[in-house]
C-alpha positions as CSV (number, residue, x, y, z in Angstrom):
1,M,26.4,-12.9,5.6
2,H,24.0,-10.7,7.5
3,T,25.4,-7.3,8.6
4,K,23.5,-5.2,11.1
5,N,24.4,-1.5,10.8
6,V,21.2,0.2,12.0
7,I,20.8,3.9,12.6
8,Y,18.0,4.1,15.2
9,F,15.9,7.2,15.9
10,S,18.0,7.8,19.0
11,Q,21.1,8.2,16.8
12,A,19.5,10.5,14.1
13,D,16.3,12.2,14.9
14,T,15.6,14.0,11.6
15,I,15.5,12.5,8.1
16,P,18.4,14.7,6.8
17,A,20.5,13.7,9.9
18,L,19.7,10.0,9.1
19,F,20.8,10.5,5.5
20,M,24.0,12.2,6.5
21,E,24.9,9.5,9.0
22,R,24.2,6.8,6.4
23,V,26.5,8.5,3.9
24,K,29.2,8.9,6.6
25,R,29.0,5.2,7.4
26,N,28.8,3.8,3.9
27,Q,30.0,6.5,1.5
28,A,31.3,4.8,-1.7
29,E,31.2,1.3,-0.2
30,G,27.6,0.4,0.2
31,I,25.0,0.3,-2.6
32,A,22.1,2.7,-2.0
33,Y,20.0,2.3,-5.2
34,W,19.7,0.2,-8.3
35,I,18.9,2.1,-11.4
36,H,17.4,0.6,-14.6
37,Q,19.2,1.5,-17.8
38,P,16.8,1.3,-20.8
39,S,19.7,1.2,-23.3
40,T,21.2,-1.9,-21.7
41,R,18.1,-3.3,-20.0
42,Q,20.2,-3.9,-17.0
43,W,20.2,-2.4,-13.4
44,H,23.4,-0.6,-12.3
45,S,24.3,0.4,-8.7
46,L,24.6,3.8,-7.1
47,S,26.6,4.4,-4.0
48,W,25.5,6.4,-1.0
49,Q,28.2,9.0,-1.8
50,A,26.7,9.4,-5.4
51,V,23.2,10.0,-3.9
52,H,24.7,12.6,-1.5
53,D,26.3,14.5,-4.4
54,A,23.1,14.4,-6.4
55,A,21.0,15.6,-3.5
56,A,23.4,18.5,-3.0
57,R,22.9,19.4,-6.6
58,W,19.2,19.4,-6.1
59,Q,19.6,21.6,-3.0
60,Q,21.4,24.2,-5.0
61,A,18.5,24.4,-7.5
62,F,16.0,24.7,-4.6
63,L,18.2,27.5,-3.1
64,R,18.0,29.5,-6.4
65,E,14.2,29.6,-6.0
66,G,14.5,31.6,-2.8
67,L,12.3,29.2,-0.9
68,Q,12.0,29.6,2.9
69,P,12.0,26.9,5.6
70,G,8.4,25.7,6.0
71,D,7.4,26.4,2.4
72,R,5.6,23.5,0.7
73,V,6.9,21.8,-2.4
74,A,4.9,19.0,-4.2
75,I,6.0,16.0,-6.2
76,M,3.9,14.0,-8.6
77,L,6.2,11.3,-9.9
78,K,6.3,7.5,-10.2
79,N,8.9,5.9,-7.8
80,S,12.3,6.8,-9.0
81,L,15.6,8.2,-7.8
82,D,14.3,11.7,-8.7
83,W,11.5,11.2,-6.1
84,V,14.1,10.4,-3.4
85,L,16.5,13.3,-4.4
86,F,13.6,15.8,-4.3
87,D,12.6,14.6,-0.9
88,L,16.1,14.6,0.6
89,A,17.0,17.9,-0.8
90,A,13.8,19.6,0.3
91,L,13.8,18.2,3.8
92,G,17.5,19.2,4.3
93,L,16.6,22.8,3.6
94,G,13.6,22.7,6.0
95,L,11.0,22.6,3.3
96,V,7.9,20.5,3.6
97,T,7.2,17.9,1.0
98,V,3.7,17.2,-0.3
99,P,3.5,13.9,-2.2
100,L,0.9,13.5,-4.9
101,Y,-0.4,10.3,-6.5
102,V,0.2,10.1,-10.2
103,N,-3.1,8.5,-10.8
104,D,-5.1,11.0,-8.7
105,R,-7.9,13.0,-10.2
106,P,-6.9,16.5,-11.4
107,G,-9.6,18.0,-9.2
108,N,-8.1,16.4,-6.1
109,V,-4.6,17.5,-7.1
110,A,-5.8,21.1,-7.6
111,H,-7.4,21.0,-4.1
112,I,-4.1,19.9,-2.5
113,L,-2.0,22.4,-4.3
114,R,-4.3,25.2,-3.4
115,E,-4.9,24.1,0.3
116,T,-1.1,23.7,1.0
117,N,-0.1,26.9,-0.8
118,T,2.5,24.9,-2.7
119,R,5.3,27.0,-4.1
120,L,7.0,24.5,-6.4
121,L,5.6,21.4,-8.2
122,L,7.5,18.6,-9.9
123,L,5.6,16.5,-12.5
124,S,6.4,13.6,-14.7
125,T,5.0,15.0,-17.9
126,A,3.7,18.3,-19.2
127,S,0.4,16.7,-19.9
128,Q,-0.2,16.5,-16.2
129,W,0.1,20.2,-16.0
130,Q,-2.2,20.7,-19.0
131,Q,-4.9,18.7,-17.2
132,L,-4.6,21.0,-14.2
133,Q,-4.7,24.1,-16.4
134,D,-7.8,22.7,-18.1
135,M,-9.5,22.9,-14.7
136,Q,-8.5,26.5,-14.4
137,L,-6.2,25.7,-11.5
138,D,-6.4,28.4,-8.8
139,A,-3.0,28.1,-6.9
140,P,-1.7,31.7,-6.7
141,D,1.3,30.6,-4.5
142,L,2.6,28.2,-7.1
143,K,5.6,29.9,-8.6
144,R,7.5,27.1,-10.4
145,V,6.3,24.0,-12.3
146,L,8.9,21.4,-13.4
147,S,8.6,18.4,-15.5
148,Q,10.8,15.4,-16.2
149,Q,9.4,15.3,-19.7
150,P,8.5,18.8,-20.8
151,N,6.6,19.7,-23.9
152,E,8.2,22.4,-26.1
153,H,4.8,24.1,-26.3
154,S,4.3,24.1,-22.5
155,D,5.2,26.8,-20.0
156,V,6.7,24.2,-17.5
157,M,10.5,24.1,-17.0
158,A,12.5,21.0,-17.8
159,L,13.9,19.4,-14.7
160,E,17.4,19.1,-16.2
161,D,17.4,22.8,-17.0
162,W,16.3,23.7,-13.5
163,L,19.0,21.5,-12.0
164,G,21.6,23.1,-14.2
165,T,24.7,21.3,-15.6
166,E,27.1,19.5,-13.5
167,D,29.5,22.4,-14.0
168,D,27.0,24.7,-12.4
169,T,27.3,22.8,-9.1
170,S,30.8,22.5,-7.6
171,S,31.8,19.0,-6.8
172,S,32.9,20.4,-3.4
173,V,29.3,21.4,-2.5
174,S,28.0,19.2,0.3
175,Y,24.5,18.3,1.3
176,Q,23.1,20.8,3.8
177,N,21.1,19.9,6.9
178,R,19.3,23.0,8.1
179,Q,16.6,21.1,9.8
180,T,17.6,20.1,13.3
181,D,14.2,20.1,15.0
182,T,12.8,16.5,15.3
183,D,9.3,17.9,15.9
184,A,9.3,20.1,12.8
185,L,6.8,19.4,10.1
186,A,8.4,17.2,7.5
187,T,5.5,16.3,5.1
188,I,1.8,16.7,4.5
189,V,0.4,13.4,3.2
190,Y,-3.2,13.5,2.0
191,T,-5.3,10.6,2.9
192,S,-7.1,8.9,0.0
193,G,-10.5,9.9,1.3
194,T,-13.2,7.3,0.5
195,S,-15.8,10.1,0.7
196,G,-15.4,13.8,0.3
197,L,-12.2,15.8,-0.2
198,A,-8.9,14.3,1.2
199,K,-7.3,15.8,4.3
200,G,-3.6,16.5,4.7
201,V,-2.0,14.6,7.5
202,K,0.9,16.5,9.2
203,L,3.8,14.3,10.0
204,S,7.0,15.4,11.8
205,H,10.5,13.9,11.6
206,R,9.9,12.3,15.0
207,N,6.6,10.8,13.8
208,I,8.2,9.0,10.9
209,L,11.5,8.0,12.3
210,S,10.2,6.8,15.6
211,D,7.8,4.5,13.7
212,A,10.5,3.2,11.4
213,S,12.9,2.6,14.3
214,A,10.2,0.7,16.3
215,V,9.6,-1.6,13.3
216,L,13.4,-2.5,13.3
217,E,13.2,-3.4,16.9
218,I,11.0,-6.4,16.0
219,I,12.0,-7.3,12.4
220,D,15.5,-8.1,11.5
221,A,16.9,-6.4,8.4
222,Y,20.4,-6.2,7.1
223,E,22.7,-4.2,4.8
224,E,22.7,-7.1,2.4
225,D,19.0,-6.8,1.9
226,K,17.6,-5.6,-1.4
227,F,14.2,-4.0,-1.5
228,L,12.0,-3.8,-4.6
229,S,9.9,-0.6,-4.3
230,V,6.4,-1.4,-5.7
231,L,3.9,0.7,-3.8
232,P,3.9,4.4,-4.7
233,L,6.2,6.5,-2.5
234,S,3.2,8.9,-2.0
235,H,1.8,6.1,0.2
236,M,3.2,6.3,3.7
237,L,3.7,2.5,3.9
238,E,6.2,2.6,1.0
239,R,7.8,5.8,2.1
240,T,8.5,4.6,5.7
241,A,9.1,0.9,5.1
242,G,10.5,1.0,1.5
243,Y,12.6,4.2,1.7
244,Y,13.5,5.4,5.2
245,I,13.9,1.9,6.7
246,P,16.4,0.8,4.0
247,M,18.3,4.0,4.7
248,M,18.3,3.1,8.4
249,I,19.7,-0.3,7.8
250,G,22.0,0.6,4.8
251,A,20.1,-1.7,2.4
252,S,19.7,-1.1,-1.3
253,V,16.5,-0.3,-3.2
254,A,15.4,-0.8,-6.7
255,H,12.3,1.0,-8.0
256,A,9.9,-1.2,-10.0
257,R,9.2,0.4,-13.3
258,G,5.5,-0.4,-13.2
259,I,2.9,-3.2,-12.8
260,E,3.2,-4.2,-16.4
261,T,7.0,-4.9,-16.0
262,L,6.8,-6.2,-12.4
263,A,7.3,-9.9,-13.2
264,H,10.4,-9.0,-15.2
265,D,11.7,-6.6,-12.5
266,L,11.3,-9.3,-9.8
267,K,13.4,-11.8,-11.8
268,Q,16.1,-9.3,-12.6
269,V,16.4,-7.5,-9.3
270,C,15.9,-10.7,-7.2
271,P,14.8,-8.8,-4.0
272,T,15.1,-10.2,-0.5
273,V,12.4,-7.9,0.8
274,L,9.1,-6.9,-0.8
275,I,6.4,-4.7,0.6
276,A,3.0,-4.8,-1.1
277,V,-0.7,-4.6,-0.8
278,P,-2.9,-7.8,-0.9
279,R,-3.8,-7.2,-4.5
280,L,-0.3,-8.1,-5.6
281,F,-0.3,-11.4,-3.7
282,E,-3.8,-12.1,-5.1
283,R,-2.5,-11.8,-8.6
284,F,0.4,-14.2,-8.0
285,Y,-2.0,-16.7,-6.5
286,R,-4.4,-16.4,-9.4
287,K,-1.6,-17.1,-11.9
288,V,-0.7,-20.3,-10.0
289,A,-4.3,-21.3,-9.7
290,D,-5.0,-20.7,-13.4
291,S,-2.0,-22.8,-14.4
292,L,-3.4,-25.7,-12.3
293,N,-7.0,-25.5,-13.6
294,Q,-6.5,-28.0,-16.4
295,Q,-4.1,-30.2,-14.5
296,P,-6.2,-32.1,-11.9
297,R,-3.3,-34.2,-10.5
298,K,-1.0,-31.2,-10.0
299,R,-3.9,-29.3,-8.5
300,W,-4.5,-32.1,-6.0
301,L,-0.8,-32.2,-5.1
302,F,-0.7,-28.4,-4.7
303,N,-3.7,-28.4,-2.4
304,L,-2.3,-31.2,-0.3
305,A,1.0,-29.4,-0.1
306,I,-0.8,-26.3,1.1
307,K,-2.7,-28.3,3.7
308,A,0.4,-30.0,5.0
309,G,2.5,-26.9,4.8
310,W,0.0,-24.8,6.8
311,R,-0.2,-27.5,9.5
312,Q,3.6,-27.6,9.7
313,F,3.8,-23.8,9.8
314,M,1.2,-23.5,12.6
315,Y,3.1,-26.2,14.6
316,Q,6.4,-24.4,14.2
317,Q,4.7,-21.2,15.4
318,G,3.4,-22.9,18.5
319,E,-0.2,-22.5,17.5
320,K,-1.1,-26.2,16.8
321,R,-0.1,-29.6,18.0
322,W,2.0,-31.9,15.9
323,H,0.0,-33.8,13.2
324,P,0.9,-36.5,10.8
325,L,0.6,-34.0,8.0
326,C,3.8,-32.4,9.3
327,L,5.6,-35.5,8.0
328,L,4.3,-34.7,4.5
329,A,5.3,-31.0,4.4
330,P,9.1,-31.4,3.9
331,V,8.4,-33.8,1.0
332,L,5.5,-32.0,-0.7
333,V,6.2,-28.3,-0.2
334,P,9.5,-28.3,-2.1
335,K,7.8,-29.9,-5.0
336,V,5.3,-27.0,-5.5
337,N,7.0,-23.9,-4.0
338,Q,9.9,-23.6,-6.4
339,A,7.8,-22.0,-9.2
340,V,6.1,-19.6,-6.8
341,M,9.4,-18.5,-5.2
342,Q,11.1,-18.1,-8.6
343,A,8.3,-15.8,-9.7
344,F,9.4,-13.5,-6.8
345,G,13.0,-13.6,-8.0
346,G,14.2,-16.7,-6.1
347,K,15.8,-14.8,-3.1
348,L,12.8,-13.3,-1.3
349,R,13.2,-13.9,2.4
350,L,10.6,-11.5,3.7
351,A,7.3,-10.1,2.3
352,V,5.1,-7.6,4.1
353,S,1.4,-7.1,3.3
354,G,-0.2,-3.9,4.3
355,G,-2.5,-1.1,3.2
356,A,-5.6,-3.3,3.3
357,A,-6.6,-6.6,4.9
358,L,-5.1,-9.8,3.5
359,A,-7.5,-12.7,3.1
360,N,-6.8,-15.6,5.5
361,E,-6.8,-18.1,2.7
362,L,-4.2,-16.1,0.8
363,A,-2.0,-15.8,3.8
364,E,-2.2,-19.5,4.4
365,V,-1.1,-20.3,0.9
366,F,2.1,-18.3,1.0
367,C,3.1,-19.2,4.5
368,S,2.5,-22.8,3.7
369,L,4.9,-22.5,0.8
370,G,7.7,-21.3,3.0
371,L,7.5,-17.6,2.3
372,D,7.7,-15.4,5.4
373,L,4.7,-13.2,4.7
374,L,3.9,-10.8,7.5
375,Q,0.7,-9.0,7.7
376,G,0.6,-5.6,9.4
377,Y,-1.8,-2.7,10.1
378,G,-1.4,1.0,10.0
379,L,-2.8,4.3,8.9
380,T,-1.3,7.5,7.5
381,E,-2.1,9.3,10.8
382,C,0.3,7.0,12.6
383,S,3.2,7.3,10.1
384,P,1.9,4.6,9.3
385,V,2.8,1.3,11.0
386,V,0.8,0.4,14.1
387,A,1.2,-3.3,14.4
388,V,3.0,-6.1,12.4
389,N,3.6,-9.8,12.9
390,H,7.0,-11.0,14.1
391,L,8.9,-13.7,12.1
392,D,9.0,-16.0,15.1
393,T,5.4,-15.4,16.2
394,N,3.7,-15.0,12.9
395,H,0.0,-15.6,12.9
396,P,-1.2,-14.1,9.5
397,H,-4.9,-14.2,10.6
398,S,-3.9,-11.3,12.9
399,V,-1.9,-8.1,12.2
400,G,0.5,-8.9,14.9
401,K,1.4,-7.1,18.1
402,P,1.3,-3.3,18.4
403,L,4.7,-1.6,18.0
404,P,6.6,-1.1,21.3
405,H,6.5,2.7,21.2
406,L,2.7,2.8,21.0
407,Q,-0.1,2.6,23.5
408,I,-3.4,1.2,22.5
409,R,-6.8,0.9,24.2
410,F,-10.4,0.4,23.0
411,G,-13.2,2.9,23.0
412,D,-16.9,2.5,22.3
413,N,-17.9,-0.5,20.3
414,Q,-14.2,-1.7,20.4
415,E,-12.9,1.2,18.3
416,L,-9.1,1.1,18.4
417,L,-7.5,4.1,20.1
418,I,-3.8,4.9,19.8
419,K,-1.2,7.2,21.5
420,G,2.5,7.5,20.8
421,D,5.4,9.3,19.1
422,S,4.3,8.3,15.6
423,V,0.8,9.8,15.9
424,M,0.4,12.8,13.6
425,L,0.5,16.5,14.5
426,G,-3.0,17.0,13.1
427,Y,-4.7,17.8,9.8
428,W,-3.5,20.6,7.7
429,K,-5.9,23.6,7.9
430,H,-8.6,21.4,9.4
431,D,-8.7,22.2,13.1
432,D,-12.2,20.9,13.6
433,A,-11.3,17.5,12.1
434,S,-8.1,17.4,14.1
435,A,-10.0,18.1,17.3
436,A,-12.6,15.5,16.4
437,I,-10.2,12.6,15.7
438,F,-8.6,12.9,19.2
439,D,-10.6,12.1,22.3
440,E,-10.4,14.3,25.5
441,D,-7.3,12.4,26.7
442,G,-5.4,12.8,23.5
443,W,-6.0,9.3,22.1
444,L,-6.3,9.0,18.3
445,R,-9.6,7.5,17.2
446,T,-8.7,5.2,14.3
447,G,-12.2,4.5,13.1
448,D,-11.3,0.8,13.1
449,L,-12.9,-1.9,15.2
450,A,-10.4,-4.3,16.7
451,R,-9.7,-6.8,19.5
452,L,-6.6,-8.3,21.2
453,D,-6.3,-12.1,21.4
454,H,-4.9,-14.0,24.4
455,K,-1.3,-13.5,23.0
456,G,-1.6,-9.8,22.7
457,R,-2.0,-9.8,18.9
458,L,-4.3,-7.3,17.2
459,H,-7.2,-8.4,15.0
460,I,-9.0,-5.8,12.9
461,M,-12.7,-6.3,12.5
462,G,-13.4,-3.6,10.0
463,R,-14.0,0.1,9.6
464,A,-16.7,1.3,12.0
465,K,-18.3,3.4,9.2
466,D,-18.4,0.4,6.8
467,I,-20.0,-2.1,9.2
468,M,-23.4,-3.1,7.7
469,V,-26.4,-3.7,9.9
470,L,-29.0,-5.9,8.2
471,S,-32.7,-5.3,8.8
472,N,-32.6,-8.2,11.3
473,G,-30.0,-6.4,13.4
474,E,-27.1,-8.6,12.5
475,N,-23.7,-6.8,11.9
476,I,-21.4,-7.7,9.0
477,A,-17.9,-6.5,8.3
478,P,-17.9,-6.2,4.4
479,S,-14.2,-6.4,4.0
480,D,-14.0,-9.9,5.4
481,L,-16.5,-11.2,2.7
482,E,-14.8,-9.2,0.0
483,Q,-11.3,-10.5,0.7
484,S,-12.5,-14.1,0.4
485,M,-14.6,-13.6,-2.7
486,A,-11.8,-11.8,-4.5
487,L,-9.9,-15.0,-4.7
488,D,-12.4,-16.4,-7.2
489,P,-10.9,-16.1,-10.7
490,V,-14.2,-14.8,-12.1
491,V,-14.1,-11.8,-9.6
492,E,-11.9,-8.9,-10.7
493,Q,-13.4,-6.5,-8.1
494,V,-16.1,-6.9,-5.5
495,M,-18.2,-4.9,-3.0
496,V,-20.9,-6.2,-0.8
497,Y,-24.1,-4.3,-0.1
498,G,-26.9,-4.8,2.4
499,D,-26.9,-2.1,5.1
500,G,-30.5,-1.9,6.3
501,K,-31.6,-4.6,3.9
502,A,-32.9,-8.2,4.5
503,F,-29.9,-9.9,2.8
504,V,-26.5,-9.4,1.3
505,T,-25.9,-8.6,-2.4
506,A,-22.4,-8.8,-4.1
507,L,-21.6,-6.2,-6.7
508,I,-19.1,-7.9,-9.0
509,V,-16.7,-6.6,-11.7
510,V,-16.0,-9.8,-13.6
511,N,-12.7,-10.9,-15.1
512,T,-13.8,-11.1,-18.7
513,D,-11.7,-14.1,-19.7
514,H,-12.8,-16.2,-16.8
515,W,-16.4,-15.0,-17.3
516,K,-16.4,-16.3,-20.9
517,T,-14.9,-19.6,-19.8
518,L,-17.6,-20.0,-17.0
519,C,-20.4,-19.2,-19.5
520,K,-19.1,-21.7,-22.0
521,D,-18.9,-24.4,-19.2
522,E,-22.4,-23.6,-17.9
523,G,-24.0,-23.0,-21.4
524,W,-24.8,-19.4,-20.5
525,D,-25.0,-16.5,-22.9
526,A,-21.9,-14.3,-22.0
527,S,-23.6,-11.2,-23.4
528,L,-26.1,-11.3,-20.5
529,I,-23.4,-10.0,-18.1
530,N,-25.4,-6.8,-17.4
531,N,-28.7,-8.6,-17.1
532,P,-28.1,-12.2,-16.0
533,T,-31.0,-14.6,-15.5
534,Q,-32.1,-15.6,-12.0
535,E,-30.5,-19.0,-12.6
536,M,-27.2,-17.4,-13.4
537,R,-27.4,-15.1,-10.3
538,S,-28.2,-18.1,-8.0
539,K,-25.4,-20.2,-9.3
540,L,-22.9,-17.3,-9.0
541,A,-24.1,-16.6,-5.4
542,R,-23.5,-20.3,-4.5
543,R,-20.1,-20.2,-6.1
544,L,-19.1,-17.0,-4.1
545,N,-20.5,-18.5,-0.9
546,S,-18.2,-21.5,-1.4
547,H,-15.3,-19.1,-0.5
548,L,-17.1,-18.0,2.7
549,H,-16.4,-21.1,4.9
550,A,-16.7,-19.7,8.4
551,V,-19.3,-17.1,7.6
552,P,-22.7,-17.3,9.4
553,G,-25.8,-17.9,7.2
554,F,-27.1,-14.3,7.5
555,A,-23.8,-13.0,6.0
556,K,-23.9,-15.3,2.9
557,V,-24.5,-13.7,-0.5
558,K,-28.1,-14.1,-1.7
559,Q,-27.9,-12.1,-4.9
560,V,-25.3,-10.7,-7.3
561,I,-25.1,-7.8,-9.7
562,L,-22.5,-8.0,-12.5
563,T,-20.6,-5.6,-14.7
564,D,-17.6,-5.6,-17.0
565,V,-16.7,-2.0,-16.4
566,M,-13.7,-1.7,-14.1
567,W,-13.9,0.5,-11.0
568,S,-11.1,3.1,-11.2
569,V,-9.8,6.4,-9.9
570,D,-11.0,8.1,-13.1
571,N,-14.6,7.0,-12.7
572,Q,-14.4,7.9,-9.0
573,C,-15.1,4.4,-7.7
574,L,-11.6,4.0,-6.2
575,T,-9.3,6.2,-4.2
576,P,-5.7,6.8,-5.4
577,T,-4.7,4.0,-3.1
578,L,-7.3,1.7,-4.8
579,K,-9.7,1.5,-1.8
580,L,-13.4,1.2,-2.6
581,R,-15.4,4.4,-2.6
582,R,-18.5,2.7,-1.4
583,E,-20.9,5.6,-1.6
584,Q,-20.0,6.3,-5.2
585,I,-20.3,2.6,-6.2
586,I,-23.7,2.3,-4.5
587,A,-24.9,5.4,-6.3
588,R,-23.6,3.9,-9.6
589,F,-25.7,0.7,-9.1
590,E,-28.7,2.3,-7.2
591,P,-31.3,1.6,-9.9
592,Q,-30.3,-2.1,-10.2
593,L,-30.2,-2.5,-6.4
594,N,-33.6,-0.9,-5.9
595,Q,-35.1,-3.1,-8.7
596,L,-33.5,-6.3,-7.3
597,Y,-34.7,-5.7,-3.7
598,R,-38.2,-4.7,-4.8
599,A,-38.5,-7.8,-7.0
600,L,-37.5,-10.2,-4.3
601,L,-39.2,-8.6,-1.3
602,G,-42.3,-7.2,-3.0
């Protein structure tokens, strides 16, 4: 049974109004959230009415603080019901929420708290506050610090003490909606910033809800759907698509406990909808590929099923003519897809990949196996979804058609420009940056190079600032190469380098288990990882190039540099959203890169 009970933007134009309308429609009947109980190791349901009552309790605590509409309140928690209640309670009182990444560097968190003049901060643990204090945090407007897990020696207040007992809040107290202006500032979301300090994106209720509503005009979703929330709610993709959209359709949400328990959560929750970044789908693919490595017959069958399934998929989408392989797909695909689908819980009907580009090969695998995997494109400045594939016209090599409420056009060098209701209000306290990102006609400059195909689908060709120009004048989009090479089991992380150089070099963080296996098979000394021989480099380059099927010769990898030290947020090689900080990585490897190019070019 598929029930459509959507609350569109035209029916509720602020987030508190949306929440109140959902409670009115569903109350005690529909399930809003699934909460994991550690004592029973089971998930129990929570009704919309129960969420309403809890949010009202949170609002009473906020009111005791004497906060005024427009004041900023920050949250630094993992995905949880508390995250949702904090957001709903604050927005209903006209406060502005500032989400923080739990894995962000203390220096960046301190910058955000100071720049936003945050009045109240909710943390997961007191140790997070200690890290900020160790940096001599200068945030004079911060009057209250709360923690889910306080330390008795810390000066932070326990969340439960702040909320008060159930007796402190009358059961007759209702959720308040004091925010009736759809164009009012709802949240300040800091971009991850691959270079320099992050900037705060100002998003209104109209921005967010018009974007969510437009997504639901092209993708069918139902009350019976169950979402598993995996991406952090501080990321706008998860917040819009994994929090506000389920509220719009009346679906339920379970918050994954963490990456380490994700496989178990998938099997227990059995979601029907999953929103994730390509990295998650890469991990699932690698597990399947690893299991087939020592089984040649099964690997052959799997590869044939993928080939047949992809041809059948493209035929059904109207992209290819019928082929005899289409006869094999109904026979072969069911033989190999059961294990993959069971790994996702067995009931997954829709998966969305966003936040970064999805390798074509990876998209083909999952679509071939019968999983409706939709690739989309967006950016925080657009709340965030700009384009997404449709179920009936899904071409995963593209990011789909632009959402109906947006206008797009192309500027210099094919830079994508956007205008529409979901485009941000500007950057917080950065008027110069706000002015610079909009052209003279009010179009948002995305910084992404793109094109439209003959069916109106958008193809992203890379970040303008990341495009490498070799010394021979040829242009290369590094992300295309990196996505394909990342599918190799030896590659844990990868970045290509070559701007202004004669050839391309791949910087590789190896998967240590697969590296040892490769060295054993090749008769190499695994300890030479940081100083491999030229023979090892050459063989690895050929191995990586085998994944770059449609890449011209000038873009092939000529050399590699290896390391077993993971790039992370802590060592400043990754942003909190796990994007590469290219300048920092290049600086880290500058001596090896200089030596390599000098040796080969003289």
